[in-house]
All heavy atoms as an XYZ file, in Angstrom:
954
protein
N      15.304    229.181    190.952
C      15.538    229.249    189.507
C      14.586    228.238    188.890
O      14.405    227.123    189.325
C      17.002    228.861    189.189
C      17.211    228.802    187.721
S      18.951    228.618    187.504
C      19.047    228.105    185.883
N      13.778    228.699    187.820
C      12.959    227.845    187.049
C      13.608    227.504    185.791
O      14.140    228.338    185.128
C      11.572    228.717    186.786
O      11.027    229.033    188.138
C      10.600    227.762    186.030
N      13.518    226.204    185.390
C      14.084    225.692    184.224
C      13.143    224.926    183.540
O      12.118    224.328    184.063
C      15.471    224.990    184.484
C      15.151    223.679    185.331
C      16.499    225.894    185.092
C      16.344    222.738    185.475
N      13.431    224.556    182.233
C      12.710    223.518    181.497
C      13.701    222.434    181.231
O      14.886    222.688    180.824
C      12.153    224.103    180.157
O      11.210    225.043    180.487
N      13.278    221.187    181.268
C      14.209    220.094    181.100
C      13.788    219.120    179.981
O      12.523    218.827    179.862
C      14.330    219.214    182.452
C      15.076    218.003    182.360
C      14.729    220.106    183.515
N      14.731    218.669    179.212
C      14.527    217.810    178.087
C      15.267    216.560    178.342
O      16.506    216.598    178.308
C      14.951    218.414    176.756
C      14.645    217.713    175.495
C      13.299    217.675    174.979
C      15.663    217.023    174.863
C      13.012    217.003    173.781
C      15.388    216.292    173.629
C      14.104    216.329    173.099
N      14.538    215.447    178.685
C      15.423    214.120    178.984
C      15.282    213.300    177.677
O      14.266    212.805    177.314
C      14.810    213.417    180.105
C      15.645    212.178    180.512
S      14.976    211.057    181.725
C      13.803    210.114    180.793
N      16.444    213.187    177.139
C      16.689    212.323    175.912
C      18.082    212.034    175.608
O      18.910    212.924    175.930
C      16.072    213.102    174.716
C      15.644    212.258    173.493
O      16.603    211.494    173.098
O      14.601    212.270    173.060
N      18.446    210.983    175.137
C      19.919    210.600    174.875
C      20.245    210.497    173.421
O      21.199    210.109    173.021
C      20.296    209.403    175.661
C      19.517    208.160    175.255
O      18.588    208.378    174.447
O      19.913    207.040    175.589
N      19.203    210.953    172.617
C      19.323    210.809    171.187
C      18.993    212.134    170.430
O      19.798    212.521    169.625
C      18.489    209.684    170.615
C      18.575    209.391    169.109
C      19.621    208.814    168.577
C      17.565    209.850    168.339
C      19.764    208.676    167.216
C      17.634    209.714    166.876
C      18.713    209.088    166.421
O      18.888    208.930    165.014
N      17.938    212.718    170.715
C      17.491    213.968    170.089
C      18.248    215.143    170.471
O      18.697    215.110    171.625
C      15.948    214.213    170.227
C      15.069    213.037    169.637
C      13.568    213.377    170.118
N      12.719    212.320    169.627
C      12.440    211.211    170.337
N      13.090    210.974    171.493
N      11.658    210.387    169.895
N      18.291    216.075    169.594
C      18.980    217.329    169.974
C      18.049    218.173    170.976
O      16.919    218.227    170.720
C      19.111    218.259    168.673
O      19.953    217.510    167.790
C      19.813    219.641    168.933
N      18.701    218.688    171.920
C      18.001    219.498    172.929
C      17.488    220.831    172.454
O      18.286    221.476    171.873
C      18.915    219.639    174.209
S      18.107    220.516    175.625
N      16.260    221.084    172.566
C      15.844    222.429    172.090
C      16.376    223.543    172.842
O      16.716    223.386    173.983
C      14.254    222.390    172.345
C      14.003    220.901    172.591
C      15.188    220.335    173.161
N      16.520    224.606    172.142
C      16.968    225.931    172.769
C      16.135    226.310    173.975
O      14.893    226.200    173.918
C      16.928    227.045    171.746
O      17.315    228.177    172.384
N      16.749    226.706    175.054
C      16.013    227.109    176.236
C      15.792    225.973    177.203
O      15.172    226.264    178.305
N      16.211    224.773    176.850
C      16.048    223.584    177.825
C      17.300    223.138    178.293
O      18.405    223.333    177.611
C      15.390    222.497    177.030
C      13.876    222.620    176.846
C      13.393    223.557    175.813
C      12.915    221.952    177.536
C      11.988    223.779    175.670
C      11.552    222.161    177.321
C      11.111    223.026    176.391
O       9.798    223.217    176.269
N      17.334    222.560    179.466
C      18.473    221.897    180.058
C      18.405    220.265    179.655
O      17.326    219.781    179.827
C      18.596    222.053    181.619
C      19.686    221.364    182.203
C      18.607    223.489    181.910
N      19.480    219.858    179.158
C      19.412    218.436    178.769
C      19.745    217.500    179.837
O      20.682    217.700    180.642
C      20.487    218.317    177.658
C      20.588    216.767    177.139
C      19.390    216.374    176.480
C      21.803    216.711    176.140
N      18.942    216.453    179.937
C      19.225    215.373    180.989
C      19.223    214.105    180.024
O      18.312    213.760    179.377
C      18.120    215.150    181.936
N      20.497    213.383    180.016
C      20.539    212.272    179.182
C      20.206    210.942    179.765
O      20.073    209.947    179.118
C      22.045    212.196    178.597
C      22.362    213.310    177.649
C      23.715    213.201    177.107
O      24.674    213.068    177.839
O      23.857    213.318    175.833
N      19.933    210.985    181.076
C      19.548    209.776    181.708
C      18.591    210.163    182.898
O      18.415    211.260    183.300
C      20.691    208.916    182.211
C      21.664    209.514    183.195
O      21.198    210.263    184.045
O      22.838    209.340    182.952
N      18.024    209.127    183.530
C      17.115    209.441    184.569
C      17.862    210.055    185.875
O      17.203    210.788    186.544
C      16.112    208.219    184.969
C      16.984    207.092    185.596
C      15.375    207.697    183.772
C      16.018    205.943    186.120
N      18.892    209.601    186.130
C      19.721    210.195    187.266
C      19.956    211.699    187.069
O      19.753    212.430    188.080
C      21.043    209.488    187.510
C      20.829    208.009    187.930
O      19.887    207.730    188.682
O      21.522    207.163    187.364
N      20.339    212.121    185.964
C      20.499    213.604    185.714
C      19.262    214.312    185.748
O      19.026    215.332    186.391
C      21.053    213.844    184.229
C      22.594    213.416    184.096
C      23.050    213.519    182.712
O      22.265    213.913    181.732
N      24.230    213.099    182.469
N      18.109    213.652    185.267
C      16.764    214.311    185.343
C      16.393    214.415    186.832
O      15.841    215.504    187.263
C      15.828    213.499    184.580
S      14.263    214.340    184.260
N      16.500    213.331    187.643
C      16.091    213.395    189.084
C      16.867    214.543    189.751
O      16.379    215.330    190.536
C      16.299    212.054    189.738
C      15.355    211.004    189.177
C      16.394    212.174    191.176
C      15.731    209.605    189.623
N      18.267    214.679    189.551
C      19.051    215.624    190.169
C      18.427    216.992    189.767
O      18.357    217.843    190.646
C      20.501    215.545    189.710
N      17.986    217.256    188.583
C      17.518    218.567    188.091
C      16.133    218.825    188.793
O      15.936    219.886    189.299
C      17.333    218.570    186.568
C      18.612    218.724    185.812
C      18.443    218.449    184.389
C      19.380    220.089    186.033
N      15.334    217.814    188.919
C      14.037    217.932    189.563
C      14.097    218.216    191.060
O      13.392    218.957    191.689
C      13.189    216.703    189.339
C      12.531    216.453    188.036
C      12.131    215.049    187.873
C      11.484    217.543    187.672
N      15.178    217.622    191.695
C      15.375    217.848    193.109
C      16.033    219.269    193.451
O      15.847    219.726    194.583
C      16.353    216.664    193.698
C      15.629    215.346    193.676
C      16.524    214.240    194.137
O      17.769    214.355    194.090
O      15.938    213.231    194.697
N      16.779    219.828    192.482
C      17.498    221.075    192.921
C      16.955    222.342    192.144
O      17.411    223.340    192.337
C      18.979    220.854    192.509
O      19.054    220.562    191.050
C      19.658    219.749    193.344
N      15.913    222.166    191.352
C      15.266    223.296    190.608
C      13.876    223.301    190.591
O      13.196    222.199    190.745
C      15.839    223.303    189.112
C      17.330    223.332    189.051
O      17.846    224.570    188.990
N      18.052    222.224    188.828
N      13.213    224.390    190.315
C      11.771    224.444    190.029
C      11.674    224.097    188.488
O      12.330    224.955    187.784
C      11.157    225.740    190.408
C      11.016    225.898    191.886
C      10.254    227.113    192.336
N       9.941    227.983    191.025
C       9.565    229.221    191.191
N       9.512    229.755    192.298
N       9.260    230.000    190.101
N      10.994    223.239    188.041
C      10.897    222.864    186.686
C       9.591    223.260    186.134
O       8.518    222.831    186.609
C      11.145    221.291    186.376
C      11.044    220.961    184.925
C      12.533    220.962    186.904
N       9.573    224.086    185.126
C       8.363    224.596    184.464
C       7.881    223.511    183.517
O       6.676    223.156    183.690
C       8.528    225.931    183.769
C       7.292    226.410    183.091
O       6.202    226.350    183.754
O       7.351    226.753    181.869
N       8.623    223.120    182.623
C       8.314    222.159    181.621
C       9.311    221.035    181.617
O      10.529    221.290    181.525
C       8.251    222.748    180.143
C       7.646    221.803    179.208
N       8.257    221.766    177.936
C       6.738    220.890    179.145
C       7.627    220.852    177.247
N       6.778    220.261    178.034
N       8.829    219.772    181.646
C       9.573    218.603    181.566
C       9.157    217.748    180.414
O       7.955    217.424    180.257
C       9.416    217.777    182.762
C      10.092    216.473    182.995
C      11.646    216.610    182.907
C       9.741    215.754    184.311
N      10.101    217.527    179.515
C       9.781    216.755    178.277
C      10.604    215.381    178.390
O      11.783    215.409    178.484
C      10.094    217.467    177.061
O       9.659    216.910    175.867
N       9.872    214.349    178.322
C      10.498    212.959    178.519
C      10.464    212.055    177.481
O       9.505    211.846    176.726
C       9.722    212.331    179.796
C       9.691    213.078    181.034
C       8.729    212.402    181.986
C      10.972    213.226    181.683
N      11.540    211.331    177.311
C      11.687    210.139    176.382
C      11.601    208.887    177.217
O      11.955    208.747    178.399
C      13.023    210.248    175.614
C      13.134    209.219    174.418
O      12.038    208.801    173.975
O      14.283    208.906    174.052
N      11.152    207.750    176.624
C      11.069    206.466    177.210
C      12.400    205.693    177.125
O      13.081    205.205    177.985
C       9.908    205.617    176.676
C       9.832    204.305    177.437
N      10.484    203.220    176.922
C       9.126    203.917    178.536
C      10.269    202.135    177.630
N       9.428    202.578    178.639
N      12.795    205.512    175.819
C      13.956    204.674    175.500
C      15.332    205.428    175.705
O      15.405    206.424    175.080
C      13.926    204.140    174.035
C      12.620    203.231    173.861
O      12.128    202.747    174.812
O      12.278    203.133    172.698
N      16.099    204.917    176.500
C      17.401    205.485    176.765
C      18.538    204.434    176.538
O      18.163    203.305    176.343
C      17.404    206.016    178.248
C      16.361    207.038    178.601
C      16.317    207.225    180.090
C      16.631    208.303    177.826
N      19.701    204.850    176.459
C      20.868    203.915    176.202
C      20.730    202.727    177.175
O      20.904    201.613    176.738
C      22.159    204.635    176.350
C      23.369    203.560    176.285
C      22.423    205.570    175.186
N      20.509    203.028    178.419
C      20.410    201.941    179.432
C      18.957    201.139    179.191
O      17.988    201.742    179.242
C      20.394    202.521    180.867
O      20.020    201.503    181.685
N      19.142    200.018    178.807
C      17.926    199.177    178.512
C      17.144    198.821    179.816
O      16.001    198.402    179.744
C      18.210    197.943    177.697
C      18.899    198.200    176.353
C      18.054    199.116    175.456
C      18.687    199.489    174.113
N      18.122    200.489    173.481
N      17.831    198.919    180.920
C      17.235    198.549    182.221
C      16.718    199.784    182.983
O      15.966    199.665    184.000
C      18.180    197.813    183.116
O      19.333    198.590    183.335
C      18.571    196.495    182.414
N      17.019    201.050    182.479
C      16.495    202.291    183.194
C      15.920    203.087    182.109
O      16.630    203.802    181.304
C      17.711    202.856    183.866
C      18.266    201.989    185.049
C      19.365    202.698    185.669
N      19.175    204.055    186.083
C      18.917    204.471    187.375
N      19.005    203.605    188.261
N      18.699    205.735    187.629
N      14.583    203.220    182.199
C      13.884    203.948    181.138
C      12.959    205.098    181.640
O      12.982    205.223    182.878
C      13.170    202.888    180.240
C      12.134    202.128    180.975
O      11.448    202.690    181.836
N      12.022    200.867    180.812
N      12.282    205.667    180.789
C      11.396    206.797    181.146
C      10.359    206.427    182.144
O       9.916    207.151    182.992
N       9.835    205.213    181.989
C       8.714    204.720    182.926
C       9.283    204.547    184.353
O       8.565    205.021    185.287
C       8.106    203.414    182.508
C       7.081    202.824    183.355
C       5.874    203.809    183.491
C       6.565    201.527    182.852
N      10.534    204.142    184.479
C      11.126    204.071    185.830
C      11.296    205.481    186.358
O      11.040    205.576    187.630
C      12.585    203.442    185.663
C      12.446    201.972    185.396
S      14.067    201.278    185.253
C      14.477    201.152    186.931
N      11.505    206.509    185.547
C      11.572    207.859    186.102
C      10.261    208.342    186.470
O      10.085    208.896    187.554
C      12.210    208.808    184.991
C      12.084    210.187    185.399
C      13.049    210.663    186.556
C      12.386    211.158    184.174
N       9.207    208.109    185.751
C       7.867    208.505    186.066
C       7.430    207.869    187.462
O       6.922    208.589    188.296
C       6.958    208.107    184.956
C       5.432    208.189    185.449
C       7.196    208.884    183.741
N       7.727    206.601    187.579
C       7.429    205.902    188.836
C       8.167    206.515    190.066
O       7.601    206.770    191.180
C       7.719    204.437    188.736
C       6.892    203.696    187.835
C       7.365    202.364    187.412
O       8.582    201.999    187.443
N       6.477    201.584    186.871
N       9.413    206.810    189.871
C      10.221    207.612    190.885
C       9.667    208.915    191.163
O       9.506    209.285    192.354
C      11.718    207.696    190.449
C      12.576    208.231    191.436
C      13.337    207.509    192.394
C      12.771    209.597    191.510
C      14.016    207.955    193.386
C      13.542    210.139    192.523
C      14.231    209.395    193.464
O      15.024    209.875    194.437
N       9.245    209.573    190.156
C       8.705    210.942    190.336
C       7.527    210.937    191.146
O       7.244    211.780    192.115
C       8.420    211.610    189.016
C       9.640    212.105    188.190
S       9.207    212.609    186.518
C       8.235    214.058    186.885
N       6.535    210.016    190.851
C       5.372    209.897    191.654
C       5.530    209.540    193.051
O       5.045    210.148    194.090
C       4.294    208.959    190.876
C       3.118    208.585    191.830
C       3.889    209.550    189.622
N       6.416    208.480    193.182
C       6.730    208.116    194.612
C       7.401    209.128    195.507
O       7.146    209.168    196.663
C       7.708    206.776    194.424
C       7.812    205.993    195.715
C       8.533    204.591    195.441
N       9.781    204.653    194.612
C       9.786    204.259    193.362
N       8.789    203.634    192.795
N      10.955    204.250    192.721
N       8.130    209.961    194.825
C       8.895    211.034    195.648
C       8.262    212.466    195.394
O       8.955    213.386    195.911
C      10.442    211.022    195.240
C      10.999    209.756    195.632
N      11.528    209.522    196.904
C      11.291    208.604    194.952
C      12.093    208.357    196.956
N      11.892    207.741    195.774
N       7.201    212.606    194.745
C       6.549    213.715    194.558
C       7.351    214.830    193.996
O       7.476    215.992    194.421
C       5.943    214.294    195.916
C       5.075    213.320    196.579
N       3.782    212.959    196.078
C       5.248    212.551    197.490
C       3.250    212.102    196.897
N       4.084    211.754    197.820
N       8.054    214.493    192.885
C       8.831    215.373    192.063
C       8.057    215.699    190.794
O       7.946    214.805    189.933
C      10.243    214.724    191.671
C      11.129    214.439    192.913
C      12.330    213.626    192.475
C      11.552    215.855    193.607
N       7.741    216.963    190.540
C       6.975    217.208    189.451
C       7.356    218.535    188.825
O       8.190    219.248    189.308
C       5.475    217.419    189.875
C       4.876    216.158    190.518
C       4.463    216.143    191.739
C       4.843    214.951    189.856
C       3.943    215.106    192.469
C       4.329    213.787    190.408
C       3.906    213.909    191.784
O       3.408    212.705    192.385
N       6.846    218.814    187.599
C       7.020    220.036    186.912
C       5.613    220.611    186.700
O       4.563    219.977    186.905
C       7.595    219.760    185.512
N       5.610    221.921    186.299
C       4.294    222.506    185.987
C       3.533    221.850    184.878
O       2.376    221.730    184.831
C       4.415    223.959    185.775
C       4.954    224.793    187.034
O       4.649    224.364    188.117
N       5.731    225.795    186.770
N       4.425    221.439    183.843
C       3.773    220.792    182.672
C       4.697    219.679    182.297
O       5.993    219.800    182.437
C       3.815    221.698    181.458
C       2.820    222.987    181.608
C       2.904    223.850    180.329
N       4.233    224.353    180.190
C       4.897    224.386    178.993
N       4.359    223.988    177.879
N       6.094    225.034    179.007
N       4.137    218.553    181.874
C       4.949    217.386    181.613
C       4.516    216.814    180.113
O       3.372    216.588    179.934
C       4.777    216.194    182.541
C       5.174    216.744    183.971
C       5.531    214.986    182.069
C       4.940    215.783    185.056
N       5.466    216.745    179.306
C       5.294    216.262    177.884
C       6.011    214.964    177.730
O       7.152    214.913    178.036
C       5.577    217.210    176.780
O       4.841    218.401    176.966
C       5.393    216.636    175.376
N       5.336    213.930    177.249
C       6.045    212.711    176.942
C       6.202    212.641    175.393
O       5.232    212.628    174.646
C       5.223    211.492    177.462
C       5.037    211.574    178.975
C       5.911    210.193    176.958
C       3.904    210.766    179.508
N       7.457    212.832    175.076
C       7.752    212.988    173.564
C       8.297    211.703    172.936
O       8.634    211.724    171.745
C       8.709    214.206    173.332
C      10.117    213.940    173.829
N      10.572    214.606    174.966
C      11.115    213.116    173.426
C      11.811    214.151    175.207
N      12.303    213.349    174.305
N       8.326    210.605    173.670
C       8.897    209.402    173.200
C       8.156    208.821    171.938
O       6.872    208.908    171.866
C       8.740    208.273    174.328
O       9.322    207.116    173.839
N       8.887    208.352    170.966
C       8.271    207.674    169.767
C       7.921    206.284    170.129
O       7.258    205.567    169.262
C       9.256    207.755    168.661
N       8.291    205.679    171.290
C       7.963    204.314    171.583
C       6.406    204.282    172.114
O       6.130    204.840    173.154
C       8.831    203.792    172.749
C       8.562    202.437    173.244
O       7.327    202.062    173.298
N       9.564    201.762    173.703
N       5.533    203.813    171.252
C       4.166    203.979    171.448
C       3.745    203.325    172.829
O       3.055    203.901    173.603
C       3.322    203.334    170.376
N       4.215    202.064    173.052
C       3.819    201.341    174.246
C       4.389    201.994    175.514
O       3.733    202.214    176.491
C       4.220    199.921    174.221
N       5.684    202.393    175.415
C       6.429    203.021    176.555
C       5.787    204.365    176.881
O       5.628    204.700    178.098
N       5.519    205.146    175.861
C       4.993    206.520    176.188
C       3.586    206.459    176.707
O       3.280    207.179    177.649
C       4.976    207.348    174.964
O       4.221    206.837    173.869
N       2.782    205.467    176.278
C       1.441    205.424    176.796
C       1.421    204.932    178.315
O       0.666    205.320    179.130
C       0.615    204.454    175.978
C       0.222    205.023    174.682
C      -0.514    204.086    173.781
C      -0.807    204.731    172.400
N      -1.365    203.696    171.508
N       2.425    203.996    178.537
C       2.529    203.538    179.948
C       2.911    204.761    180.815
O       2.427    204.753    182.006
C       3.545    202.376    180.104
N       3.844    205.554    180.412
C       4.257    206.718    181.192
C       3.098    207.645    181.466
O       2.808    208.115    182.534
C       5.364    207.439    180.424
C       6.668    206.705    180.366
S       7.931    207.436    179.228
C       8.349    208.972    180.030
N       2.312    207.947    180.334
C       1.179    208.846    180.402
C       0.137    208.264    181.377
O      -0.321    208.963    182.253
C       0.664    208.973    179.018
C      -0.573    209.848    178.986
C      -0.515    211.132    178.959
C      -1.835    209.333    178.901
C      -1.615    212.096    178.861
C      -3.039    210.124    178.832
C      -2.876    211.518    178.837
O      -4.034    212.291    178.812
N      -0.126    206.946    181.256
C      -1.206    206.332    182.149
C      -0.714    206.337    183.610
O      -1.595    206.554    184.532
C      -1.459    204.881    181.661
C      -2.294    204.783    180.459
C      -2.826    203.353    180.198
N      -1.648    202.389    180.053
C      -1.226    202.061    178.952
N      -1.596    202.477    177.873
N      -0.181    201.149    178.924
N       0.499    206.094    183.793
C       1.081    206.188    185.258
C       0.754    207.614    185.796
O       0.338    207.683    187.040
C       2.488    205.808    185.282
C       2.980    205.467    186.714
N       2.738    204.189    187.292
C       3.574    206.119    187.658
C       3.176    204.185    188.541
N       3.738    205.472    188.710
N       1.091    208.708    185.119
C       0.923    210.067    185.622
C      -0.555    210.357    185.838
O      -0.987    210.814    186.871
C       1.443    211.026    184.589
C       2.925    211.346    184.686
C       3.738    211.469    183.604
C       3.513    211.580    185.966
C       5.033    211.823    183.686
C       4.861    211.956    186.010
C       5.595    211.918    184.924
N      -1.388    209.821    184.847
C      -2.798    210.142    184.853
C      -3.475    209.327    186.162
O      -4.304    209.879    186.850
C      -3.558    209.804    183.637
C      -3.159    210.734    182.435
C      -3.180    212.153    182.888
C      -4.511    212.778    182.496
N      -4.487    214.243    182.727
N      -2.978    208.092    186.382
C      -3.386    207.287    187.381
C      -3.082    207.987    188.788
O      -3.780    208.007    189.756
C      -2.948    205.866    187.438
C      -3.622    204.965    188.446
C      -5.072    204.875    188.307
O      -5.489    204.489    187.264
N      -5.780    205.149    189.309
N      -1.829    208.512    188.823
C      -1.328    209.207    189.969
C      -2.323    210.472    190.328
O      -2.568    210.763    191.507
C       0.092    209.640    189.861
N      -2.611    211.190    189.288
C      -3.571    212.249    189.400
C      -4.983    211.689    189.970
O      -5.514    212.369    190.898
C      -3.737    213.066    188.181
C      -2.500    213.806    187.820
C      -2.663    214.657    186.555
O      -3.135    214.068    185.523
N      -2.087    215.861    186.546
N      -5.459    210.729    189.450
C      -6.776    210.084    189.857
C      -6.695    209.604    191.348
O      -7.710    209.798    192.052
C      -7.204    209.022    189.025
C      -7.637    209.413    187.602
C      -8.763    210.377    187.644
O      -9.763    210.151    188.340
O      -8.686    211.411    186.916
N      -5.574    209.179    191.790
C      -5.309    208.637    193.104
C      -4.837    209.793    194.136
O      -4.503    209.414    195.261
C      -4.313    207.492    193.147
C      -4.826    206.255    192.362
O      -5.957    206.077    192.161
O      -3.863    205.491    191.998
N      -4.837    210.995    193.666
C      -4.499    212.123    194.393
C      -3.054    212.103    194.871
O      -2.654    212.620    195.985
C      -5.452    212.474    195.523
C      -6.791    212.625    195.143
C      -7.755    211.553    195.250
C      -7.319    213.791    194.637
C      -9.157    211.716    194.842
C      -8.581    213.949    194.237
C      -9.490    212.964    194.253
N      -2.132    211.406    194.160
C      -0.719    211.294    194.481
C      -0.035    212.457    193.758
O       1.181    212.724    194.115
C      -0.149    209.978    194.151
C      -0.748    208.839    194.925
C      -0.272    207.519    194.442
O       0.245    207.433    193.291
O      -0.304    206.542    195.181
N      -0.589    213.028    192.730
C       0.019    214.041    191.919
C      -1.101    215.119    191.627
O      -2.315    214.737    191.443
C       0.394    213.427    190.643
C       0.873    214.307    189.544
S       1.517    213.417    188.108
C       1.619    214.674    186.967
N      -0.763    216.349    191.866
C      -1.792    217.407    191.590
C      -2.412    217.322    190.255
O      -1.722    217.176    189.139
C      -0.964    218.646    191.777
C       0.211    218.371    192.517
C       0.495    216.924    192.143
N      -3.718    217.424    190.206
C      -4.466    217.477    188.857
C      -4.191    218.648    188.116
O      -4.544    218.714    186.866
C      -5.943    217.315    189.183
C      -6.400    215.892    189.602
C      -7.770    215.648    189.582
C      -8.133    214.313    190.032
N      -9.429    213.866    189.616
N      -3.719    219.713    188.698
C      -3.363    220.979    188.021
C      -2.148    220.820    187.048
O      -1.970    221.643    186.131
C      -3.066    222.081    188.918
O      -2.019    221.727    189.795
N      -1.338    219.793    187.128
C      -0.260    219.515    186.302
C      -0.773    218.970    184.992
O      -1.403    217.962    184.956
C       0.818    218.496    186.919
C       1.373    219.101    188.260
C       1.898    218.222    185.962
C       2.244    218.203    188.993
N      -0.433    219.679    184.010
C      -0.834    219.263    182.580
C       0.083    218.250    182.079
O       1.325    218.425    181.947
C      -0.854    220.455    181.652
C      -1.438    220.273    180.349
C      -1.573    221.491    179.563
C      -2.194    221.314    178.195
N      -2.368    222.600    177.427
N      -0.380    217.051    181.685
C       0.351    215.947    181.153
C       0.016    215.712    179.679
O      -1.268    215.541    179.440
C       0.186    214.674    181.962
C       0.971    213.483    181.405
C       0.620    214.891    183.441
N       0.829    215.829    178.799
C       0.668    215.678    177.317
C       1.472    214.567    176.746
O       2.579    214.382    177.118
C       1.013    217.016    176.679
C       0.314    218.181    177.197
C       0.818    216.949    175.194
C       0.892    219.564    176.876
N       0.757    213.785    175.941
C       1.416    212.702    175.193
C       1.590    213.274    173.669
O       0.601    213.428    172.992
C       0.572    211.481    175.188
C       1.138    210.260    174.465
C       2.485    209.881    174.963
C       0.086    209.111    174.565
N       2.842    213.537    173.274
C       3.126    214.103    171.998
C       4.468    213.622    171.371
O       5.426    214.117    171.572
C       3.180    215.646    172.113
C       3.328    216.407    170.834
C       3.332    217.867    171.005
C       3.377    218.615    169.675
N       3.393    220.095    169.829
N       4.363    212.422    170.810
C       5.465    211.769    170.289
C       6.237    212.615    169.265
O       5.661    213.427    168.418
C       5.039    210.518    169.459
C       3.624    210.377    170.104
C       3.130    211.674    170.557
N       7.605    212.662    169.290
C       8.471    213.279    168.301
C       9.217    212.325    167.535
O       9.587    211.212    168.011
C       9.557    214.103    169.045
C       9.133    215.267    169.854
S      10.385    216.098    170.781
C      11.331    216.800    169.470
N       9.306    212.558    166.204
C      10.081    211.565    165.343
C      11.510    211.423    165.691
O      12.135    212.338    166.329
C       9.981    212.151    163.940
C       9.509    213.644    164.124
C       8.967    213.734    165.542
N      11.988    210.274    165.257
C      13.413    210.078    165.691
C      14.427    210.357    164.485
O      15.575    210.347    164.630
C      13.533    208.575    166.037
C      13.180    208.071    167.392
C      13.211    206.522    167.514
C      14.037    208.737    168.473
N      13.826    210.476    163.323
C      14.601    210.705    162.039
C      15.529    211.890    162.162
O      15.161    212.987    162.540
C      13.709    210.740    160.869
C      12.780    209.618    160.763
N      13.216    208.392    160.504
C      11.448    209.533    160.882
C      12.119    207.535    160.497
N      11.095    208.292    160.723
N      16.709    211.738    161.747
C      17.713    212.749    161.715
C      17.227    214.087    161.154
O      17.568    215.177    161.707
C      19.099    212.313    161.033
N      16.525    214.042    160.033
C      16.102    215.257    159.412
C      15.076    216.075    160.281
O      14.839    217.171    160.202
C      15.545    215.076    158.064
O      14.452    214.174    158.191
N      14.347    215.286    161.188
C      13.303    215.814    161.996
C      13.742    216.042    163.485
O      12.971    216.682    164.304
C      12.153    214.814    162.064
C      11.501    214.539    160.666
O      11.565    215.569    159.841
O      10.899    213.471    160.544
N      14.925    215.634    163.836
C      15.352    215.751    165.192
C      15.465    217.192    165.739
O      15.351    217.409    166.818
C      16.762    215.137    165.424
C      16.707    213.670    165.488
C      17.975    213.080    166.116
N      19.051    213.538    165.239
C      20.203    212.919    165.125
N      20.396    211.796    165.773
N      21.206    213.414    164.355
N      15.685    218.129    164.789
C      15.921    219.529    165.280
C      14.653    220.333    165.357
O      14.700    221.556    165.412
C      16.935    220.256    164.364
C      18.390    219.626    164.500
C      19.358    220.410    163.714
C      20.746    219.676    163.864
N      21.717    220.253    163.067
N      13.519    219.595    165.311
C      12.257    220.204    165.379
C      12.103    220.983    166.707
O      12.666    220.510    167.806
C      11.098    219.251    165.404
C      10.948    218.563    164.073
S       9.708    217.256    164.128
C       8.403    217.945    164.885
N      11.578    222.117    166.724
C      11.385    222.898    167.905
C      10.189    222.324    168.756
O       9.217    221.888    168.093
C      11.085    224.318    167.591
C      12.313    225.047    167.082
C      11.965    226.572    167.156
N      13.209    227.307    166.700
C      14.100    227.732    167.541
N      14.042    227.554    168.900
N      15.098    228.399    167.129
N      10.312    222.368    170.007
C       9.141    221.842    170.782
C       8.069    223.029    170.792
O       8.456    224.202    171.072
C       9.540    221.665    172.271
C      10.464    220.524    172.539
C      10.916    220.479    174.015
C       9.736    219.248    172.076
N       6.863    222.671    170.511
C       5.798    223.688    170.471
C       4.764    223.117    171.422
O       3.942    222.354    170.965
C       5.355    223.960    169.065
O       4.911    222.647    168.504
C       6.352    224.683    168.179
N       4.691    223.652    172.518
C       3.698    223.202    173.550
C       2.799    224.343    173.953
O       3.159    225.453    174.137
C       4.349    222.608    174.688
C       5.263    221.494    174.349
C       6.595    221.638    174.408
C       4.696    220.248    173.951
C       7.433    220.550    174.086
C       5.497    219.230    173.613
C       6.933    219.397    173.794
O       7.709    218.303    173.457
């Protein structure tokens, strides 16, 4: 089964996506499904377990999606996630065919229901 996953604990999950509210839920989905599109946030309720930790785990365990978007509004966190994926591609730890996009989404309540357009 192929799914699309939206990891975020604040924004509304877009239609057609499976919601993962933390990195453990996201890892479980990556381990048990083929993921076409994975959209990731950095800041989660847990201040000690964030999106960068998930990215590091994904690279270490070779868990990927066909396309990965980093939608976090945290500029420093999202750039660190993006750089980690790109470095993994340069180091041949992650296929270069996987498209990695940095596309921040606003956090404001009026903008939360925006549709993902990738």
